[in-house]
N, CA, C and O atoms as a Tinker XYZ file with bonds, in Angstrom:
   436  protein
     1  N    151.670000  116.598000  143.623000    73     2
     2  CA   150.985000  116.458000  144.902000    64     1     3
     3  C    149.747000  117.351000  144.925000    63     2     4     5
     4  O    148.692000  116.943000  145.412000    81     3
     5  N    149.874000  118.563000  144.401000    73     3     6
     6  CA   148.739000  119.476000  144.374000    64     5     7
     7  C    147.576000  118.894000  143.583000    63     6     8     9
     8  O    146.427000  118.971000  144.019000    81     7
     9  N    147.865000  118.314000  142.425000    73     7    10
    10  CA   146.804000  117.712000  141.609000    64     9    11
    11  C    146.170000  116.521000  142.314000    63    10    12    13
    12  O    144.947000  116.379000  142.303000    81    11
    13  N    146.987000  115.657000  142.931000    73    11    14
    14  CA   146.459000  114.506000  143.662000    64    13    15
    15  C    145.548000  114.994000  144.788000    63    14    16    17
    16  O    144.459000  114.458000  144.993000    81    15
    17  N    146.006000  116.020000  145.518000    73    15    18
    18  CA   145.218000  116.554000  146.630000    64    17    19
    19  C    143.855000  117.038000  146.139000    63    18    20    21
    20  O    142.831000  116.727000  146.747000    81    19
    21  N    143.838000  117.792000  145.054000    73    19    22
    22  CA   142.577000  118.318000  144.528000    64    21    23
    23  C    141.638000  117.191000  144.091000    63    22    24    25
    24  O    140.430000  117.267000  144.312000    81    23
    25  N    142.189000  116.160000  143.480000    73    23    26
    26  CA   141.365000  115.025000  143.043000    64    25    27
    27  C    140.807000  114.228000  144.217000    63    26    28    29
    28  O    139.841000  113.481000  144.060000    81    27
    29  N    141.406000  114.383000  145.383000    73    27    30
    30  CA   141.011000  113.589000  146.545000    64    29    31
    31  C    140.385000  114.411000  147.654000    63    30    32    33
    32  O    140.421000  114.016000  148.819000    81    31
    33  N    139.811000  115.554000  147.300000    73    31    34
    34  CA   139.009000  116.320000  148.247000    64    33    35
    35  C    139.736000  117.355000  149.080000    63    34    36    37
    36  O    139.143000  117.918000  150.000000    81    35
    37  N    140.987000  117.623000  148.795000    73    35    38
    38  CA   141.742000  118.635000  149.533000    64    37    39
    39  C    141.845000  119.917000  148.710000    63    38    40    41
    40  O    141.683000  119.887000  147.490000    81    39
    41  N    142.111000  121.026000  149.364000    73    39    42
    42  CA   142.299000  122.295000  148.664000    64    41    43
    43  C    143.636000  122.302000  147.947000    63    42    44    45
    44  O    143.765000  122.861000  146.858000    81    43
    45  N    144.613000  121.689000  148.552000    73    43    46
    46  CA   145.942000  121.636000  147.949000    64    45    47
    47  C    146.839000  120.742000  148.769000    63    46    48    49
    48  O    146.409000  120.126000  149.744000    81    47
    49  N    148.083000  120.680000  148.363000    73    47    50
    50  CA   149.057000  119.888000  149.080000    64    49    51
    51  C    150.439000  120.140000  148.525000    63    50    52    53
    52  O    150.601000  120.665000  147.423000    81    51
    53  N    151.421000  119.761000  149.294000    73    51    54
    54  CA   152.804000  119.922000  148.838000    64    53    55
    55  C    153.663000  118.802000  149.417000    63    54    56    57
    56  O    153.356000  118.264000  150.480000    81    55
    57  N    154.737000  118.453000  148.715000    73    55    58
    58  CA   155.600000  117.368000  149.198000    64    57    59
    59  C    156.440000  117.817000  150.381000    63    58    60    61
    60  O    156.839000  118.978000  150.470000    81    59
    61  N    156.708000  116.871000  151.301000    73    59    62
    62  CA   157.634000  117.181000  152.393000    64    61    63
    63  C    159.007000  116.558000  152.131000    63    62    64    65
    64  O    159.907000  116.640000  152.967000    81    63
    65  N    159.152000  115.940000  150.968000    73    63    66
    66  CA   160.398000  115.362000  150.476000    64    65    67
    67  C    160.884000  114.151000  151.265000    63    66    68    69
    68  O    162.051000  113.772000  151.166000    81    67
    69  N    159.986000  113.536000  152.055000    73    67    70
    70  CA   160.292000  112.245000  152.655000    64    69    71
    71  C    159.849000  111.154000  151.695000    63    70    72    73
    72  O    158.928000  111.344000  150.900000    81    71
    73  N    160.510000  110.020000  151.776000    73    71    74
    74  CA   160.202000  108.887000  150.903000    64    73    75
    75  C    160.454000  107.611000  151.692000    63    74    76    77
    76  O    161.385000  107.543000  152.495000    81    75
    77  N    159.623000  106.605000  151.461000    73    75    78
    78  CA   159.785000  105.342000  152.182000    64    77    79
    79  C    159.253000  104.195000  151.325000    63    78    80    81
    80  O    158.589000  104.401000  150.308000    81    79
    81  N    159.568000  102.983000  151.771000    73    79    82
    82  CA   158.990000  101.789000  151.183000    64    81    83
    83  C    158.693000  100.849000  152.342000    63    82    84    85
    84  O    159.609000  100.308000  152.962000    81    83
    85  N    157.418000  100.657000  152.630000    73    83    86
    86  CA   156.990000   99.810000  153.737000    64    85    87
    87  C    156.686000   98.393000  153.276000    63    86    88    89
    88  O    155.983000   97.648000  153.958000    81    87
    89  N    157.225000   98.020000  152.102000    73    87    90
    90  CA   157.047000   96.676000  151.588000    64    89    91
    91  C    156.032000   96.562000  150.465000    63    90    92    93
    92  O    155.853000   95.483000  149.900000    81    91
    93  N    155.364000   97.664000  150.133000    73    91    94
    94  CA   154.373000   97.622000  149.049000    64    93    95
    95  C    154.660000   98.684000  147.990000    63    94    96    97
    96  O    153.755000   99.126000  147.281000    81    95
    97  N    155.911000   99.083000  147.891000    73    95    98
    98  CA   156.287000  100.098000  146.905000    64    97    99
    99  C    156.624000  101.428000  147.553000    63    98   100   101
   100  O    156.310000  101.674000  148.717000    81    99
   101  N    157.254000  102.258000  146.790000    73    99   102
   102  CA   157.698000  103.564000  147.276000    64   101   103
   103  C    156.497000  104.484000  147.484000    63   102   104   105
   104  O    155.580000  104.534000  146.665000    81   103
   105  N    156.529000  105.205000  148.593000    73   103   106
   106  CA   155.527000  106.237000  148.887000    64   105   107
   107  C    156.266000  107.541000  149.160000    63   106   108   109
   108  O    157.410000  107.551000  149.615000    81   107
   109  N    155.572000  108.644000  148.867000    73   107   110
   110  CA   156.142000  109.968000  149.079000    64   109   111
   111  C    155.323000  110.712000  150.120000    63   110   112   113
   112  O    154.093000  110.667000  150.091000    81   111
   113  N    155.987000  111.390000  151.031000    73   111   114
   114  CA   155.311000  112.167000  152.056000    64   113   115
   115  C    154.723000  113.442000  151.486000    63   114   116   117
   116  O    155.310000  114.073000  150.607000    81   115
   117  N    153.560000  113.815000  151.994000    73   115   118
   118  CA   152.896000  115.036000  151.546000    64   117   119
   119  C    152.127000  115.655000  152.695000    63   118   120   121
   120  O    151.653000  114.952000  153.586000    81   119
   121  N    152.005000  116.971000  152.672000    73   119   122
   122  CA   151.133000  117.703000  153.579000    64   121   123
   123  C    149.914000  118.091000  152.763000    63   122   124   125
   124  O    150.037000  118.705000  151.703000    81   123
   125  N    148.733000  117.730000  153.258000    73   123   126
   126  CA   147.487000  117.961000  152.541000    64   125   127
   127  C    146.665000  119.022000  153.265000    63   126   128   129
   128  O    146.459000  118.935000  154.475000    81   127
   129  N    146.204000  120.011000  152.529000    73   127   130
   130  CA   145.469000  121.149000  153.099000    64   129   131
   131  C    143.969000  120.904000  152.932000    63   130   132   133
   132  O    143.483000  120.728000  151.815000    81   131
   133  N    143.240000  120.894000  154.050000    73   131   134
   134  CA   141.797000  120.679000  154.008000    64   133   135
   135  C    141.102000  121.853000  153.307000    63   134   136   137
   136  O    141.566000  122.991000  153.369000    81   135
   137  N    139.993000  121.555000  152.647000    73   135   138
   138  CA   139.263000  122.567000  151.873000    64   137   139
   139  C    138.916000  123.802000  152.693000    63   138   140   141
   140  O    139.071000  124.929000  152.223000    81   139
   141  N    138.447000  123.591000  153.914000    73   139   142
   142  CA   138.004000  124.729000  154.726000    64   141   143
   143  C    139.154000  125.590000  155.230000    63   142   144   145
   144  O    138.920000  126.681000  155.749000    81   143
   145  N    140.375000  125.129000  155.090000    73   143   146
   146  CA   141.540000  125.850000  155.618000    64   145   147
   147  C    142.161000  126.824000  154.630000    63   146   148   149
   148  O    142.994000  127.646000  155.012000    81   147
   149  N    141.764000  126.742000  153.361000    73   147   150
   150  CA   142.470000  127.547000  152.365000    64   149   151
   151  C    141.600000  127.821000  151.151000    63   150   152   153
   152  O    140.554000  127.203000  150.955000    81   151
   153  N    142.054000  128.751000  150.355000    73   151   154
   154  CA   141.458000  129.052000  149.058000    64   153   155
   155  C    142.494000  128.772000  147.979000    63   154   156   157
   156  O    143.699000  128.853000  148.219000    81   155
   157  N    142.013000  128.445000  146.804000    73   155   158
   158  CA   142.884000  128.275000  145.645000    64   157   159
   159  C    142.576000  129.416000  144.696000    63   158   160   161
   160  O    141.409000  129.714000  144.441000    81   159
   161  N    143.624000  130.066000  144.165000    73   159   162
   162  CA   143.390000  131.227000  143.315000    64   161   163
   163  C    144.483000  131.354000  142.265000    63   162   164   165
   164  O    145.639000  131.002000  142.499000    81   163
   165  N    144.095000  131.860000  141.113000    73   163   166
   166  CA   145.058000  132.283000  140.101000    64   165   167
   167  C    145.397000  133.739000  140.375000    63   166   168   169
   168  O    144.503000  134.579000  140.482000    81   167
   169  N    146.682000  134.037000  140.489000    73   167   170
   170  CA   147.137000  135.407000  140.755000    64   169   171
   171  C    147.923000  135.879000  139.539000    63   170   172   173
   172  O    148.830000  135.182000  139.086000    81   171
   173  N    147.589000  137.059000  138.999000    73   171   174
   174  CA   148.358000  137.574000  137.868000    64   173   175
   175  C    149.844000  137.693000  138.210000    63   174   176   177
   176  O    150.211000  138.205000  139.268000    81   175
   177  N    150.684000  137.214000  137.304000    73   175   178
   178  CA   152.130000  137.237000  137.529000    64   177   179
   179  C    152.624000  138.639000  137.824000    63   178   180   181
   180  O    153.528000  138.820000  138.640000    81   179
   181  N    152.038000  139.644000  137.165000    73   179   182
   182  CA   152.509000  141.015000  137.408000    64   181   183
   183  C    152.172000  141.491000  138.819000    63   182   184   185
   184  O    152.879000  142.345000  139.355000    81   183
   185  N    151.104000  140.960000  139.441000    73   183   186
   186  CA   150.804000  141.309000  140.840000    64   185   187
   187  C    151.832000  140.703000  141.790000    63   186   188   189
   188  O    152.003000  141.168000  142.917000    81   187
   189  N    152.504000  139.671000  141.325000    73   187   190
   190  CA   153.537000  139.013000  142.132000    64   189   191
   191  C    154.933000  139.537000  141.802000    63   190   192   193
   192  O    155.918000  139.055000  142.361000    81   191
   193  N    155.029000  140.506000  140.913000    73   191   194
   194  CA   156.338000  141.036000  140.539000    64   193   195
   195  C    157.057000  140.180000  139.509000    63   194   196   197
   196  O    158.273000  140.290000  139.351000    81   195
   197  N    156.310000  139.320000  138.799000    73   195   198
   198  CA   156.891000  138.437000  137.780000    64   197   199
   199  C    158.101000  137.662000  138.300000    63   198   200   201
   200  O    159.198000  137.795000  137.758000    81   199
   201  N    157.909000  136.849000  139.352000    73   199   202
   202  CA   159.033000  136.109000  139.925000    64   201   203
   203  C    159.664000  135.166000  138.906000    63   202   204   205
   204  O    158.965000  134.560000  138.093000    81   203
   205  N    160.978000  135.050000  138.955000    73   203   206
   206  CA   161.724000  134.236000  137.985000    64   205   207
   207  C    162.076000  132.840000  138.504000    63   206   208   209
   208  O    162.097000  131.885000  137.728000    81   207
   209  N    162.347000  132.712000  139.784000    73   207   210
   210  CA   162.796000  131.438000  140.343000    64   209   211
   211  C    161.717000  130.863000  141.270000    63   210   212   213
   212  O    160.831000  131.595000  141.711000    81   211
   213  N    161.783000  129.568000  141.565000    73   211   214
   214  CA   160.828000  128.994000  142.526000    64   213   215
   215  C    160.859000  129.710000  143.882000    63   214   216   217
   216  O    159.814000  129.939000  144.490000    81   215
   217  N    162.056000  130.062000  144.348000    73   215   218
   218  CA   162.162000  130.747000  145.644000    64   217   219
   219  C    161.473000  132.105000  145.595000    63   218   220   221
   220  O    160.777000  132.484000  146.537000    81   219
   221  N    161.666000  132.841000  144.493000    73   219   222
   222  CA   161.005000  134.140000  144.345000    64   221   223
   223  C    159.487000  133.967000  144.302000    63   222   224   225
   224  O    158.750000  134.776000  144.865000    81   223
   225  N    159.025000  132.914000  143.635000    73   223   226
   226  CA   157.582000  132.699000  143.541000    64   225   227
   227  C    156.998000  132.371000  144.913000    63   226   228   229
   228  O    155.920000  132.858000  145.252000    81   227
   229  N    157.694000  131.548000  145.713000    73   227   230
   230  CA   157.224000  131.254000  147.070000    64   229   231
   231  C    157.109000  132.540000  147.888000    63   230   232   233
   232  O    156.085000  132.777000  148.530000    81   231
   233  N    158.150000  133.368000  147.870000    73   231   234
   234  CA   158.106000  134.611000  148.643000    64   233   235
   235  C    157.012000  135.541000  148.137000    63   234   236   237
   236  O    156.295000  136.146000  148.934000    81   235
   237  N    156.879000  135.658000  146.821000    73   235   238
   238  CA   155.885000  136.558000  146.245000    64   237   239
   239  C    154.462000  136.130000  146.608000    63   238   240   241
   240  O    153.638000  136.972000  146.963000    81   239
   241  N    154.167000  134.838000  146.523000    73   239   242
   242  CA   152.834000  134.353000  146.886000    64   241   243
   243  C    152.592000  134.558000  148.374000    63   242   244   245
   244  O    151.504000  134.980000  148.766000    81   243
   245  N    153.575000  134.270000  149.203000    73   243   246
   246  CA   153.431000  134.477000  150.641000    64   245   247
   247  C    153.157000  135.943000  150.965000    63   246   248   249
   248  O    152.276000  136.254000  151.767000    81   247
   249  N    153.907000  136.830000  150.345000    73   247   250
   250  CA   153.699000  138.269000  150.568000    64   249   251
   251  C    152.327000  138.709000  150.072000    63   250   252   253
   252  O    151.637000  139.463000  150.759000    81   251
   253  N    151.917000  138.246000  148.882000    73   251   254
   254  CA   150.612000  138.587000  148.337000    64   253   255
   255  C    149.510000  138.117000  149.293000    63   254   256   257
   256  O    148.559000  138.849000  149.569000    81   255
   257  N    149.653000  136.887000  149.793000    73   255   258
   258  CA   148.667000  136.334000  150.720000    64   257   259
   259  C    148.535000  137.210000  151.962000    63   258   260   261
   260  O    147.422000  137.530000  152.380000    81   259
   261  N    149.654000  137.593000  152.548000    73   259   262
   262  CA   149.633000  138.420000  153.759000    64   261   263
   263  C    148.969000  139.770000  153.488000    63   262   264   265
   264  O    148.210000  140.266000  154.321000    81   263
   265  N    149.250000  140.361000  152.337000    73   263   266
   266  CA   148.644000  141.656000  151.981000    64   265   267
   267  C    147.142000  141.544000  151.741000    63   266   268   269
   268  O    146.426000  142.544000  151.800000    81   267
   269  N    146.670000  140.353000  151.475000    73   267   270
   270  CA   145.268000  140.157000  151.118000    64   269   271
   271  C    144.485000  139.370000  152.160000    63   270   272   273
   272  O    143.481000  138.735000  151.836000    81   271
   273  N    144.939000  139.409000  153.410000    73   271   274
   274  CA   144.166000  138.869000  154.521000    64   273   275
   275  C    144.351000  137.398000  154.843000    63   274   276   277
   276  O    143.595000  136.843000  155.641000    81   275
   277  N    145.331000  136.763000  154.244000    73   275   278
   278  CA   145.605000  135.355000  154.535000    64   277   279
   279  C    146.800000  135.231000  155.484000    63   278   280   281
   280  O    147.608000  136.152000  155.602000    81   279
   281  N    146.899000  134.098000  156.149000    73   279   282
   282  CA   148.058000  133.836000  157.018000    64   281   283
   283  C    149.307000  133.639000  156.170000    63   282   284   285
   284  O    150.397000  134.074000  156.540000    81   283
   285  N    149.140000  132.993000  155.051000    73   283   286
   286  CA   150.255000  132.758000  154.143000    64   285   287
   287  C    149.759000  132.013000  152.924000    63   286   288   289
   288  O    148.560000  131.791000  152.760000    81   287
   289  N    150.675000  131.636000  152.087000    73   287   290
   290  CA   150.301000  130.896000  150.896000    64   289   291
   291  C    151.529000  130.345000  150.210000    63   290   292   293
   292  O    152.663000  130.678000  150.553000    81   291
   293  N    151.277000  129.491000  149.227000    73   291   294
   294  CA   152.389000  128.920000  148.473000    64   293   295
   295  C    151.929000  128.647000  147.044000    63   294   296   297
   296  O    150.744000  128.423000  146.799000    81   295
   297  N    152.861000  128.668000  146.113000    73   295   298
   298  CA   152.498000  128.389000  144.726000    64   297   299
   299  C    152.284000  126.898000  144.510000    63   298   300   301
   300  O    152.973000  126.064000  145.099000    81   299
   301  N    151.314000  126.576000  143.654000    73   299   302
   302  CA   151.138000  125.165000  143.298000    64   301   303
   303  C    151.812000  124.845000  141.961000    63   302   304   305
   304  O    151.742000  123.717000  141.475000    81   303
   305  N    152.455000  125.837000  141.383000    73   303   306
   306  CA   153.240000  125.739000  140.147000    64   305   307
   307  C    152.413000  125.440000  138.901000    63   306   308   309
   308  O    152.944000  124.986000  137.887000    81   307
   309  N    151.110000  125.697000  138.986000    73   307   310
   310  CA   150.302000  125.745000  137.775000    64   309   311
   311  C    150.420000  127.163000  137.230000    63   310   312   313
   312  O    150.551000  128.120000  137.993000    81   311
   313  N    150.372000  127.290000  135.925000    73   311   314
   314  CA   150.305000  128.623000  135.348000    64   313   315
   315  C    149.506000  128.551000  134.061000    63   314   316   317
   316  O    149.441000  127.511000  133.406000    81   315
   317  N    148.898000  129.677000  133.711000    73   315   318
   318  CA   148.056000  129.731000  132.523000    64   317   319
   319  C    148.033000  131.156000  132.001000    63   318   320   321
   320  O    148.484000  132.092000  132.662000    81   319
   321  N    147.498000  131.293000  130.804000    73   319   322
   322  CA   147.233000  132.604000  130.237000    64   321   323
   323  C    145.864000  132.507000  129.577000    63   322   324   325
   324  O    145.706000  131.859000  128.543000    81   323
   325  N    144.885000  133.151000  130.180000    73   323   326
   326  CA   143.512000  133.116000  129.686000    64   325   327
   327  C    143.212000  134.309000  128.784000    63   326   328   329
   328  O    142.052000  134.653000  128.557000    81   327
   329  N    144.278000  134.938000  128.271000    73   327   330
   330  CA   144.119000  136.073000  127.376000    64   329   331
   331  C    144.368000  137.425000  128.009000    63   330   332   333
   332  O    144.314000  138.448000  127.327000    81   331
   333  N    144.637000  137.446000  129.292000    73   331   334
   334  CA   144.902000  138.701000  130.006000    64   333   335
   335  C    146.279000  138.706000  130.649000    63   334   336   337
   336  O    146.549000  139.531000  131.522000    81   335
   337  N    147.134000  137.816000  130.240000    73   335   338
   338  CA   148.463000  137.702000  130.831000    64   337   339
   339  C    148.587000  136.450000  131.675000    63   338   340   341
   340  O    147.598000  135.785000  131.984000    81   339
   341  N    149.810000  136.144000  132.037000    73   339   342
   342  CA   150.111000  134.921000  132.802000    64   341   343
   343  C    149.580000  135.043000  134.225000    63   342   344   345
   344  O    149.705000  136.085000  134.870000    81   343
   345  N    148.982000  133.949000  134.697000    73   343   346
   346  CA   148.569000  133.834000  136.091000    64   345   347
   347  C    149.244000  132.601000  136.683000    63   346   348   349
   348  O    149.501000  131.621000  135.984000    81   347
   349  N    149.527000  132.667000  137.980000    73   347   350
   350  CA   150.124000  131.554000  138.704000    64   349   351
   351  C    149.120000  131.032000  139.715000    63   350   352   353
   352  O    148.468000  131.813000  140.408000    81   351
   353  N    148.991000  129.711000  139.805000    73   351   354
   354  CA   148.122000  129.102000  140.800000    64   353   355
   355  C    148.752000  129.195000  142.183000    63   354   356   357
   356  O    149.966000  129.064000  142.342000    81   355
   357  N    147.898000  129.423000  143.180000    73   355   358
   358  CA   148.381000  129.536000  144.558000    64   357   359
   359  C    147.351000  128.965000  145.518000    63   358   360   361
   360  O    146.147000  129.058000  145.279000    81   359
   361  N    147.828000  128.377000  146.596000    73   359   362
   362  CA   146.984000  127.945000  147.706000    64   361   363
   363  C    147.195000  128.960000  148.816000    63   362   364   365
   364  O    148.320000  129.185000  149.262000    81   363
   365  N    146.104000  129.571000  149.258000    73   363   366
   366  CA   146.155000  130.661000  150.234000    64   365   367
   367  C    145.553000  130.184000  151.551000    63   366   368   369
   368  O    144.374000  129.834000  151.612000    81   367
   369  N    146.363000  130.170000  152.596000    73   367   370
   370  CA   145.975000  129.630000  153.906000    64   369   371
   371  C    145.226000  130.698000  154.703000    63   370   372   373
   372  O    145.725000  131.807000  154.898000    81   371
   373  N    144.033000  130.351000  155.157000    73   371   374
   374  CA   143.214000  131.291000  155.923000    64   373   375
   375  C    143.855000  131.578000  157.285000    63   374   376   377
   376  O    144.531000  130.724000  157.859000    81   375
   377  N    143.630000  132.790000  157.787000    73   375   378
   378  CA   144.235000  133.222000  159.054000    64   377   379
   379  C    143.933000  132.261000  160.199000    63   378   380   381
   380  O    144.822000  131.924000  160.981000    81   379
   381  N    142.680000  131.819000  160.298000    73   379   382
   382  CA   142.293000  130.976000  161.434000    64   381   383
   383  C    142.813000  129.544000  161.317000    63   382   384   385
   384  O    142.690000  128.763000  162.261000    81   383
   385  N    143.381000  129.200000  160.188000    73   383   386
   386  CA   143.813000  127.821000  159.961000    64   385   387
   387  C    145.285000  127.577000  160.267000    63   386   388   389
   388  O    145.740000  126.433000  160.236000    81   387
   389  N    146.036000  128.638000  160.564000    73   387   390
   390  CA   147.480000  128.450000  160.748000    64   389   391
   391  C    148.052000  129.576000  161.598000    63   390   392   393
   392  O    147.401000  130.596000  161.828000    81   391
   393  N    149.251000  129.377000  162.048000    73   391   394
   394  CA   150.016000  130.410000  162.741000    64   393   395
   395  C    151.234000  130.749000  161.900000    63   394   396   397
   396  O    151.757000  129.903000  161.174000    81   395
   397  N    151.677000  131.979000  162.003000    73   395   398
   398  CA   152.915000  132.387000  161.356000    64   397   399
   399  C    153.950000  132.708000  162.417000    63   398   400   401
   400  O    153.617000  133.242000  163.476000    81   399
   401  N    155.193000  132.388000  162.139000    73   399   402
   402  CA   156.236000  132.613000  163.138000    64   401   403
   403  C    157.581000  132.653000  162.454000    63   402   404   405
   404  O    157.820000  131.905000  161.506000    81   403
   405  N    158.469000  133.520000  162.923000    73   403   406
   406  CA   159.853000  133.499000  162.514000    64   405   407
   407  C    160.588000  132.564000  163.450000    63   406   408   409
   408  O    160.470000  132.682000  164.670000    81   407
   409  N    161.347000  131.632000  162.889000    73   407   410
   410  CA   162.059000  130.630000  163.687000    64   409   411
   411  C    163.544000  130.786000  163.415000    63   410   412   413
   412  O    163.975000  130.828000  162.263000    81   411
   413  N    164.319000  130.870000  164.483000    73   411   414
   414  CA   165.765000  131.063000  164.315000    64   413   415
   415  C    166.398000  129.827000  163.676000    63   414   416   417
   416  O    165.909000  128.708000  163.830000    81   415
   417  N    167.477000  130.054000  162.967000    73   415   418
   418  CA   168.188000  128.954000  162.327000    64   417   419
   419  C    168.687000  127.958000  163.368000    63   418   420   421
   420  O    168.761000  126.761000  163.087000    81   419
   421  N    169.031000  128.431000  164.562000    73   419   422
   422  CA   169.469000  127.533000  165.632000    64   421   423
   423  C    168.389000  126.547000  166.041000    63   422   424   425
   424  O    168.674000  125.382000  166.319000    81   423
   425  N    167.143000  127.019000  166.077000    73   423   426
   426  CA   166.037000  126.139000  166.445000    64   425   427
   427  C    165.754000  125.105000  165.368000    63   426   428   429
   428  O    165.261000  124.019000  165.671000    81   427
   429  N    166.055000  125.423000  164.126000    73   427   430
   430  CA   165.804000  124.489000  163.035000    64   429   431
   431  C    166.853000  123.408000  162.947000    63   430   432   433
   432  O    166.586000  122.339000  162.397000    81   431
   433  N    168.040000  123.651000  163.474000    73   431   434
   434  CA   169.131000  122.666000  163.385000    64   433   435
   435  C    169.086000  121.671000  164.486000    63   434   436
   436  O    169.933000  120.781000  164.549000    81   435
């Protein structure tokens, strides 16, 4: 989804895990982040604490984003090593583009 979003003019995107078929084939739901709402960045894995699991990587990117002036962020699961160690791709949501909130488990159910 992240690659499709970038090819189609968005900063990033992620699946919402919905799926449907409206008669012309299967489609997958996605949330697409507009270019002006976020930045895309490679973050050194060691700055994120070298997360091991997807859940750890989500938390680490979110925490890194908050420490660096963003509302939040999420990993796009790209990774590379340009000769200085592993970096992880991340989409970082600008403060003015989103709200952050803790939501009780009761409200989610």
